[in-house]
N, CA and C atoms as a LAMMPS dump frame, in Angstrom:
ITEM: TIMESTEP
0
ITEM: NUMBER OF ATOMS
387
ITEM: BOX BOUNDS ff ff ff
-5.0000000000000000e+02 5.0000000000000000e+02
-5.0000000000000000e+02 5.0000000000000000e+02
-5.0000000000000000e+02 5.0000000000000000e+02
ITEM: ATOMS id mol type element x y z
1 1 1 N -312.027 319.099 184.687
2 1 2 C -311.234 317.922 184.97
3 1 3 C -311.876 317.189 186.132
4 2 1 N -312.284 315.955 185.88
5 2 2 C -312.927 315.118 186.901
6 2 3 C -314.092 315.827 187.59
7 3 1 N -314.93 316.489 186.829
8 3 2 C -316.058 317.236 187.393
9 3 3 C -317.403 316.696 186.922
10 4 1 N -317.432 315.449 186.523
11 4 2 C -318.664 314.875 186.002
12 4 3 C -319.825 314.966 186.967
13 5 1 N -319.545 314.918 188.273
14 5 2 C -320.624 314.975 189.258
15 5 3 C -321.225 316.378 189.383
16 6 1 N -320.52 317.409 188.917
17 6 2 C -321.007 318.788 189.018
18 6 3 C -321.373 319.392 187.663
19 7 1 N -320.889 318.791 186.623
20 7 2 C -320.973 319.386 185.296
21 7 3 C -322.403 319.613 184.816
22 8 1 N -323.256 318.621 184.956
23 8 2 C -324.615 318.735 184.43
24 8 3 C -325.38 319.883 185.08
25 9 1 N -325.308 319.997 186.395
26 9 2 C -326.064 321.067 187.062
27 9 3 C -325.491 322.447 186.732
28 10 1 N -324.267 322.497 186.265
29 10 2 C -323.669 323.764 185.841
30 10 3 C -324.199 324.192 184.479
31 11 1 N -324.205 323.279 183.502
32 11 2 C -324.515 323.676 182.121
33 11 3 C -325.959 323.46 181.696
34 12 1 N -326.692 322.59 182.376
35 12 2 C -328.059 322.296 181.932
36 12 3 C -328.959 323.532 181.857
37 13 1 N -328.916 324.447 182.852
38 13 2 C -329.784 325.631 182.742
39 13 3 C -329.44 326.538 181.558
40 14 1 N -328.224 326.444 181.053
41 14 2 C -327.775 327.309 179.957
42 14 3 C -327.918 326.655 178.592
43 15 1 N -328.09 325.346 178.566
44 15 2 C -328.119 324.617 177.295
45 15 3 C -329.489 324.719 176.628
46 16 1 N -329.485 324.546 175.321
47 16 2 C -330.72 324.514 174.565
48 16 3 C -331.365 325.871 174.346
49 17 1 N -330.658 326.93 174.601
50 17 2 C -331.196 328.278 174.402
51 17 3 C -330.632 328.862 173.109
52 18 1 N -331.446 329.575 172.381
53 18 2 C -331.001 330.182 171.127
54 18 3 C -330.032 331.334 171.376
55 19 1 N -330.102 331.962 172.554
56 19 2 C -329.282 333.147 172.836
57 19 3 C -328.011 332.849 173.635
58 20 1 N -327.78 331.582 173.966
59 20 2 C -326.569 331.184 174.696
60 20 3 C -326.034 329.899 174.073
61 21 1 N -324.765 329.912 173.74
62 21 2 C -324.124 328.7 173.218
63 21 3 C -323.181 328.171 174.281
64 22 1 N -323.285 326.9 174.608
65 22 2 C -322.468 326.291 175.647
66 22 3 C -321.444 325.364 175.016
67 23 1 N -320.185 325.575 175.375
68 23 2 C -319.093 324.697 174.975
69 23 3 C -318.433 324.175 176.24
70 24 1 N -318.263 322.87 176.335
71 24 2 C -317.633 322.249 177.498
72 24 3 C -316.375 321.541 177.02
73 25 1 N -315.262 321.842 177.683
74 25 2 C -313.987 321.191 177.363
75 25 3 C -313.595 320.317 178.543
76 26 1 N -313.379 319.04 178.277
77 26 2 C -312.887 318.128 179.308
78 26 3 C -311.382 317.996 179.144
79 27 1 N -310.659 318.323 180.191
80 27 2 C -309.192 318.272 180.166
81 27 3 C -308.676 316.871 180.475
82 28 1 N -309.113 315.89 179.665
83 28 2 C -308.61 314.525 179.729
84 28 3 C -308.864 313.869 181.086
85 29 1 N -310.063 314.027 181.614
86 29 2 C -310.417 313.432 182.905
87 29 3 C -310.377 311.912 182.839
88 30 1 N -309.622 311.273 183.725
89 30 2 C -309.621 309.804 183.731
90 30 3 C -310.974 309.236 184.161
91 31 1 N -311.757 310.021 184.891
92 31 2 C -313.078 309.575 185.34
93 31 3 C -314.169 309.979 184.363
94 32 1 N -313.82 310.587 183.249
95 32 2 C -314.807 311.016 182.269
96 32 3 C -315.567 312.241 182.748
97 33 1 N -316.718 312.46 182.187
98 33 2 C -317.538 313.597 182.567
99 33 3 C -318.448 314.043 181.453
100 34 1 N -317.94 314.031 180.222
101 34 2 C -318.748 314.494 179.098
102 34 3 C -319.979 313.625 178.873
103 35 1 N -319.907 312.363 179.29
104 35 2 C -321.077 311.496 179.11
105 35 3 C -322.258 311.95 179.969
106 36 1 N -322.015 312.717 181.02
107 36 2 C -323.106 313.2 181.879
108 36 3 C -323.928 314.292 181.201
109 37 1 N -323.404 314.863 180.12
110 37 2 C -324.116 315.932 179.413
111 37 3 C -324.348 315.583 177.944
112 38 1 N -324.174 314.309 177.595
113 38 2 C -324.272 313.881 176.196
114 38 3 C -325.64 314.169 175.589
115 39 1 N -326.686 314.228 176.409
116 39 2 C -328.03 314.455 175.892
117 39 3 C -328.4 315.936 175.833
118 40 1 N -327.508 316.823 176.262
119 40 2 C -327.787 318.261 176.268
120 40 3 C -327.309 318.91 174.977
121 41 1 N -327.915 320.038 174.641
122 41 2 C -327.535 320.802 173.449
123 41 3 C -326.313 321.66 173.785
124 42 1 N -325.147 321.006 173.821
125 42 2 C -323.874 321.684 174.091
126 42 3 C -322.832 321.15 173.122
127 43 1 N -321.781 321.925 172.933
128 43 2 C -320.628 321.444 172.18
129 43 3 C -319.656 320.87 173.193
130 44 1 N -319.342 319.592 173.077
131 44 2 C -318.443 318.918 174.014
132 44 3 C -317.125 318.616 173.306
133 45 1 N -316.035 318.99 173.958
134 45 2 C -314.699 318.795 173.39
135 45 3 C -313.841 318.032 174.386
136 46 1 N -313.237 316.95 173.94
137 46 2 C -312.265 316.213 174.746
138 46 3 C -310.883 316.721 174.349
139 47 1 N -310.169 317.35 175.28
140 47 2 C -308.913 318.019 174.918
141 47 3 C -307.755 317.065 174.668
142 48 1 N -307.747 315.929 175.321
143 48 2 C -306.645 314.995 175.14
144 48 3 C -305.476 315.248 176.06
145 49 1 N -305.531 316.325 176.85
146 49 2 C -304.458 316.636 177.8
147 49 3 C -305.033 317.487 178.922
148 50 1 N -304.41 317.421 180.079
149 50 2 C -304.824 318.271 181.191
150 50 3 C -303.819 319.394 181.341
151 51 1 N -304.132 320.514 180.733
152 51 2 C -303.259 321.675 180.825
153 51 3 C -303.759 322.702 181.816
154 52 1 N -304.811 322.372 182.569
155 52 2 C -305.363 323.306 183.539
156 52 3 C -306.559 324.065 182.994
157 53 1 N -307.165 324.872 183.869
158 53 2 C -308.395 325.588 183.524
159 53 3 C -308.19 326.521 182.34
160 54 1 N -307.131 327.315 182.35
161 54 2 C -306.922 328.264 181.25
162 54 3 C -306.67 327.547 179.921
163 55 1 N -306.012 326.413 179.971
164 55 2 C -305.784 325.59 178.779
165 55 3 C -307.12 325.193 178.158
166 56 1 N -308.023 324.683 178.987
167 56 2 C -309.353 324.298 178.508
168 56 3 C -310.147 325.491 178.013
169 57 1 N -310.043 326.623 178.72
170 57 2 C -310.75 327.837 178.291
171 57 3 C -310.296 328.271 176.907
172 58 1 N -309.004 328.229 176.657
173 58 2 C -308.479 328.629 175.352
174 58 3 C -308.968 327.705 174.24
175 59 1 N -309.031 326.411 174.51
176 59 2 C -309.565 325.474 173.514
177 59 3 C -311.022 325.797 173.234
178 60 1 N -311.783 326.05 174.28
179 60 2 C -313.208 326.315 174.129
180 60 3 C -313.51 327.568 173.344
181 61 1 N -312.884 328.691 173.719
182 61 2 C -313.226 329.939 173.009
183 61 3 C -312.719 329.932 171.58
184 62 1 N -311.633 329.223 171.324
185 62 2 C -311.137 329.154 169.943
186 62 3 C -312.032 328.297 169.051
187 63 1 N -312.821 327.436 169.663
188 63 2 C -313.671 326.544 168.875
189 63 3 C -314.952 327.218 168.393
190 64 1 N -315.254 328.375 168.92
191 64 2 C -316.515 329.014 168.566
192 64 3 C -316.324 330.41 168.032
193 65 1 N -317.439 331.118 167.983
194 65 2 C -317.435 332.509 167.547
195 65 3 C -318.613 333.185 168.237
196 66 1 N -318.303 334.158 169.05
197 66 2 C -319.343 334.879 169.786
198 66 3 C -318.818 336.261 170.151
199 67 1 N -319.695 337.231 170.278
200 67 2 C -319.255 338.574 170.661
201 67 3 C -318.834 338.667 172.128
202 68 1 N -319.264 337.689 172.948
203 68 2 C -318.894 337.665 174.367
204 68 3 C -318.705 336.218 174.795
205 69 1 N -317.807 336.007 175.745
206 69 2 C -317.504 334.667 176.234
207 69 3 C -317.521 334.685 177.754
208 70 1 N -318.129 333.671 178.356
209 70 2 C -318.137 333.495 179.799
210 70 3 C -317.356 332.237 180.125
211 71 1 N -316.33 332.361 180.938
212 71 2 C -315.594 331.192 181.415
213 71 3 C -316.182 330.818 182.761
214 72 1 N -316.609 329.564 182.901
215 72 2 C -317.337 329.135 184.083
216 72 3 C -316.769 327.829 184.605
217 73 1 N -316.403 327.821 185.874
218 73 2 C -315.961 326.586 186.51
219 73 3 C -317.145 325.644 186.658
220 74 1 N -316.918 324.332 186.599
221 74 2 C -318.041 323.395 186.666
222 74 3 C -318.774 323.39 188.004
223 75 1 N -318.183 323.914 189.057
224 75 2 C -318.882 323.969 190.34
225 75 3 C -319.683 325.257 190.507
226 76 1 N -319.675 326.113 189.493
227 76 2 C -320.412 327.381 189.548
228 76 3 C -321.815 327.194 188.981
229 77 1 N -322.709 328.064 189.419
230 77 2 C -324.08 328.077 188.907
231 77 3 C -324.425 329.505 188.54
232 78 1 N -325.008 329.693 187.362
233 78 2 C -325.433 331.019 186.934
234 78 3 C -326.698 330.867 186.105
235 79 1 N -327.646 331.744 186.338
236 79 2 C -328.908 331.713 185.611
237 79 3 C -328.722 332.313 184.225
238 80 1 N -329.465 331.817 183.253
239 80 2 C -329.354 332.366 181.895
240 80 3 C -329.564 333.875 181.848
241 81 1 N -330.518 334.409 182.625
242 81 2 C -330.753 335.854 182.584
243 81 3 C -329.558 336.629 183.115
244 82 1 N -328.795 336.042 184.037
245 82 2 C -327.587 336.7 184.539
246 82 3 C -326.501 336.729 183.465
247 83 1 N -326.384 335.658 182.687
248 83 2 C -325.423 335.627 181.579
249 83 3 C -325.77 336.712 180.566
250 84 1 N -327.043 336.81 180.23
251 84 2 C -327.476 337.811 179.254
252 84 3 C -327.308 339.225 179.797
253 85 1 N -327.485 339.392 181.094
254 85 2 C -327.279 340.717 181.698
255 85 3 C -325.805 341.122 181.62
256 86 1 N -324.905 340.188 181.897
257 86 2 C -323.468 340.481 181.775
258 86 3 C -323.122 340.877 180.349
259 87 1 N -323.634 340.116 179.37
260 87 2 C -323.374 340.443 177.96
261 87 3 C -323.967 341.797 177.605
262 88 1 N -325.123 342.116 178.171
263 88 2 C -325.75 343.406 177.924
264 88 3 C -324.927 344.562 178.458
265 89 1 N -324.278 344.36 179.589
266 89 2 C -323.389 345.394 180.136
267 89 3 C -322.236 345.663 179.182
268 90 1 N -321.661 344.605 178.63
269 90 2 C -320.577 344.781 177.654
270 90 3 C -321.064 345.503 176.407
271 91 1 N -322.215 345.089 175.908
272 91 2 C -322.773 345.711 174.696
273 91 3 C -323.155 347.165 174.929
274 92 1 N -323.575 347.481 176.148
275 92 2 C -324.099 348.81 176.432
276 92 3 C -323.068 349.873 176.728
277 93 1 N -321.818 349.492 176.93
278 93 2 C -320.79 350.473 177.27
279 93 3 C -319.501 350.133 176.537
280 94 1 N -319.159 350.866 175.478
281 94 2 C -317.983 350.533 174.669
282 94 3 C -316.663 350.653 175.432
283 95 1 N -316.673 351.262 176.613
284 95 2 C -315.439 351.359 177.403
285 95 3 C -315.135 350.083 178.172
286 96 1 N -316.096 349.178 178.249
287 96 2 C -315.905 347.946 179.005
288 96 3 C -315.33 346.862 178.117
289 97 1 N -314.352 346.15 178.633
290 97 2 C -313.775 345.022 177.922
291 97 3 C -313.992 343.722 178.659
292 98 1 N -314.401 343.821 179.924
293 98 2 C -314.625 342.633 180.738
294 98 3 C -315.631 342.979 181.821
295 99 1 N -316.476 342.033 182.146
296 99 2 C -317.414 342.154 183.26
297 99 3 C -317.423 340.821 183.986
298 100 1 N -317.874 340.842 185.204
299 100 2 C -317.982 339.609 185.974
300 100 3 C -319.106 339.719 186.976
301 101 1 N -319.684 338.588 187.352
302 101 2 C -320.78 338.605 188.311
303 101 3 C -320.261 338.725 189.737
304 102 1 N -321.118 339.159 190.63
305 102 2 C -320.826 339.109 192.055
306 102 3 C -320.931 337.644 192.452
307 103 1 N -319.921 337.118 193.099
308 103 2 C -319.884 335.69 193.411
309 103 3 C -320.309 335.464 194.857
310 104 1 N -321.281 334.572 195.03
311 104 2 C -321.785 334.234 196.365
312 104 3 C -321.665 332.73 196.574
313 105 1 N -321.539 332.342 197.842
314 105 2 C -321.48 330.912 198.146
315 105 3 C -322.895 330.345 198.217
316 106 1 N -323.022 329.069 198.536
317 106 2 C -324.318 328.409 198.562
318 106 3 C -325.305 328.992 199.553
319 107 1 N -324.811 329.686 200.572
320 107 2 C -325.688 330.314 201.565
321 107 3 C -326.02 331.758 201.224
322 108 1 N -325.479 332.264 200.124
323 108 2 C -325.752 333.633 199.714
324 108 3 C -324.749 334.653 200.208
325 109 1 N -323.762 334.223 200.996
326 109 2 C -322.737 335.146 201.486
327 109 3 C -321.73 335.429 200.381
328 110 1 N -321.168 336.634 200.419
329 110 2 C -320.154 336.999 199.442
330 110 3 C -319.01 336.007 199.516
331 111 1 N -318.604 335.473 198.37
332 111 2 C -317.536 334.48 198.332
333 111 3 C -316.225 335.124 198.761
334 112 1 N -315.446 334.444 199.589
335 112 2 C -314.185 335.04 200.057
336 112 3 C -313.19 335.328 198.941
337 113 1 N -313.386 334.751 197.752
338 113 2 C -312.46 335.034 196.648
339 113 3 C -312.788 336.349 195.95
340 114 1 N -313.912 336.956 196.317
341 114 2 C -314.311 338.222 195.701
342 114 3 C -313.282 339.308 196.007
343 115 1 N -312.877 340.026 195.012
344 115 2 C -311.919 341.111 195.159
345 115 3 C -312.642 342.452 195.085
346 116 1 N -311.959 343.496 195.496
347 116 2 C -312.508 344.844 195.399
348 116 3 C -312.846 345.136 193.945
349 117 1 N -314.015 345.635 193.73
350 117 2 C -314.477 345.934 192.381
351 117 3 C -314.224 347.406 192.098
352 118 1 N -313.537 347.732 190.996
353 118 2 C -313.308 349.141 190.679
354 118 3 C -314.63 349.832 190.371
355 119 1 N -314.705 351.14 190.601
356 119 2 C -315.957 351.847 190.298
357 119 3 C -316.232 351.845 188.807
358 120 1 N -317.485 351.933 188.473
359 120 2 C -317.888 351.997 187.066
360 120 3 C -317.406 353.319 186.492
361 121 1 N -316.921 353.318 185.252
362 121 2 C -316.448 354.578 184.647
363 121 3 C -317.593 355.568 184.505
364 122 1 N -317.271 356.878 184.488
365 122 2 C -318.325 357.876 184.311
366 122 3 C -318.946 357.768 182.926
367 123 1 N -320.156 358.298 182.752
368 123 2 C -320.811 358.229 181.431
369 123 3 C -319.956 358.908 180.366
370 124 1 N -320.106 358.44 179.142
371 124 2 C -319.395 359.03 178.011
372 124 3 C -319.897 360.45 177.76
373 125 1 N -318.98 361.329 177.447
374 125 2 C -319.361 362.696 177.088
375 125 3 C -319.915 362.675 175.672
376 126 1 N -320.866 363.544 175.37
377 126 2 C -321.39 363.579 173.997
378 126 3 C -320.288 363.964 173.017
379 127 1 N -320.363 363.36 171.836
380 127 2 C -319.365 363.67 170.797
381 127 3 C -319.568 365.099 170.315
382 128 1 N -318.454 365.824 170.045
383 128 2 C -318.58 367.185 169.526
384 128 3 C -319.257 367.177 168.156
385 129 1 N -319.997 368.229 167.901
386 129 2 C -320.704 368.338 166.616
387 129 3 C -319.832 368.984 165.586
């Protein structure tokens, strides 16, 4: 919502890749925003209403089909290899249902919104023969 000035730098590094599909939902921004990424290989959706971040996320994930989904605020930046690493963690451990990156601010300091991270579960025991 009203993030046109940040949107391109958020999605451009992820767009145009065969292994990452980018969907952007605009929650009816009066200032627009989707036109800033019109030339990128992304799926752009105008929601027609501002129902908040989760509202837009639900529209976006329902519009596609993927084994993993990353919800990303337009002011966030993430490298494609980090996205693939997160997806690899999910694929590599059937006990995981969600993963998230360590969030840092522009200076590299841990973001104050970071919460305590639970320990990783122990390795799976071998199946009985």
